N, C-alpha and C positions, 0 to 999 in steps of 0.2 A: 483542551479544544472541544467545542461543542460539535460533535459529529453530525447532529441533526442539521445545524446551520450549514455545515459544509455540504452535505448531500443536497439540501434544498436550494442553496444559492448557486453552487458551482455546477451541479448537474441537473438542477430543476426537478428534484425528486420529491414526490408527494410523501407525506408523513407515513402513510400505511406501507408504502414501498420501502421506506427507510427501516421501519420496524421489522418487516419481513426479511430484508437483506441482513440486518444486524442479527436477528435471531438465527438465520441460517449460518452466518459466519461463526457465531458462538457455539453452534453445534459441532463444528469441525474439531476433531480430536487434536490434541497437542498444540493448540493455538496459544501463543504467549504474547502478552503486551510488553513491549520493550520501551523504556523511557530514558535511554542513555545516549545522548548525542555525542558524536566524535567530531569536533569542530575541524581538526586537522584533515580528517578523511573527507569531510564535507567540502572543505576548501579545495582539496586536490580534485575531487570529482567535478566541482564547479569550474575549475581551470580546464580540465580535460574535456568536459562535455558541453559547457555553456548552456545548461538548462537552469530553470529557476533554483535559486540557492535554497529556498525552503524545502524543495524536493530532496536536496542532498542532505539536509539535516535529518530527514526521515530515513533516507537510504543509509546514512552513516551508522544507524542503530542496528542494522540487520547483521547478525553474526554470519560468518561464512557457513554455507550449506543450507541456510534457511531460505524460504521463499517470501518475497514481498507481494502482498495482495493489494493492488491499486487500480483505480479507474484511470489513472493518469498514464497515457500511452508513452509519454517521455521517459518514464521509469524503465521501459523495456530497452531503451538505448544504452543503458549503463551495463557494460559487459560484466562487471564484477558482481552483479546481483541477479539472482534468478527472480524474475517478476512475472506474475500472472494476474489477469483481470479476475474480478469476482465471478464472472460468467465461466471462465476457464476452470476455476476451482469447483464451481457447482457442477459442471459437466463431469469433471473427474470424480467427484463424490458420487454422483448419480450413476456413473458407469461401473463403479466398483461394487 
C-alpha cells in the first residue's frame, strides 16, 4: 500500500506533512510492521462491529497487548484492540 496516496487522498494531507508524520512515527521505539492478516478474526470483528471490512483486516494483525495507531476513529470502537490516534501517540512521546 502506498501510504503517501492514503494520506493525501483520504485525509487530504500535503506531502511535507506526510513526511513529517512518517518520520516521527519511525522515531518511536519498538514499532513493528506486521503483515499477517487473520481472516477469521477479521470476519468476526466485521460481524460484531459492522465497520469497513478492510479496517478489520488491519486490526486482525495486531497481537494482543499492542496498540494500533490510526487516524480512523472507527478503530476505537473495537473493544479487543487498544487504538490511539497519531496525535495521542505524539502527545505521550512529548510528555515523557
